[in-house]
N, C-alpha and C positions, 0 to 999 in steps of 0.2 A: 270860430267859436272861442278859442283861447284868448283872442284879443278882447272879446267882450268881457271875459272874466277879469282881465287886467284892471278894469275900473273898480273892481270890488275890493273891499277890505275884508280879508278872510281871516277869521280867528278860530283857532281850535280850542275847545274847552272840554274838560272832563267833568262828568257829573258831580264829583265831590266839590269842585270849586263852585258849582252852581248851588248845590244844596246847602252850603254854608254861607251863601251870599248875605243872608240876613245877619250873620254873626261877624262878618269881616268885610272890609272894603278893600278891593284889589286895585292897585294902580295898573296902568297899561303895561308896565314892565313885568308885572307878575303873571300876565296872561300869555301863554305860548301862542305864537303865530305861525301860520304856514303860508307858503306861497301858492299862487295859482297853479304852478307846475306840480307842486306836492299834492294839492287837492286832486288835480287831474290824474296823477299817478294812482292815488287811492281809489278813485272811481274806476279807472281802467283795470285795476287789479281786483275789482269787485269787493273791496274791503267793506266791512260793516261800519258805516258812518252815517250819522244823522246830520242832514244839512238843513239849517234853519235860516230862512230869510227874515231878518228882523228890521227891515226898512220901515220907515214911517208910512202911514197910509198914502200921503201925498207923493213920496218918492216911489213907492210901489206902483201907484196908479199912473205916474208919468213915464214909467219905463216898460219896455218890452223884454227886458233882460230877465231870464229865468234859468235856473240850473236844474237839469232833469233830476227828478226825485226829491227836490227840496220841499220843505214844509213852510208855509207862510205862518208866522207867529209874531205877535207883538212882543217887544222886549219885556214888558211888564208881566207877560204870561210864561216866561221861560222857567221860572222857579217851580210853578205848579206843574208845568209839563214835565219837567225833569224828574219829578217824583214818580212818574209812570214808566221810566226806562231804567235798565240796569245801571248800577253805580259805576261800572267800568266802561260804559258806552262811550264811544268817541263821537263828539259833537263838534260840528263846524258851523259857526254863525257868520253871516255876511250882511253887509249893508253898503250903501254908497255914500 
């Protein structure tokens, strides 16, 4: 299962960076990243983390890869979704 995750680009985001996305543009260097092993450790430790699958429809439909407990959401919907979760929530997005 860990090998399947290795194909994913896993990015950790905090709500504040999403909620101000309309006001600022972040470069890839500004967004903290975590490894597959770090995400696995969070899940094993039952940490409170929201996992968002932001793959395109075609990528999602072509793949059997899923992370248990993830939520399928379009990238364009993240900002509106983020307004419904606590500001200090830990969010991990992934795509292929």
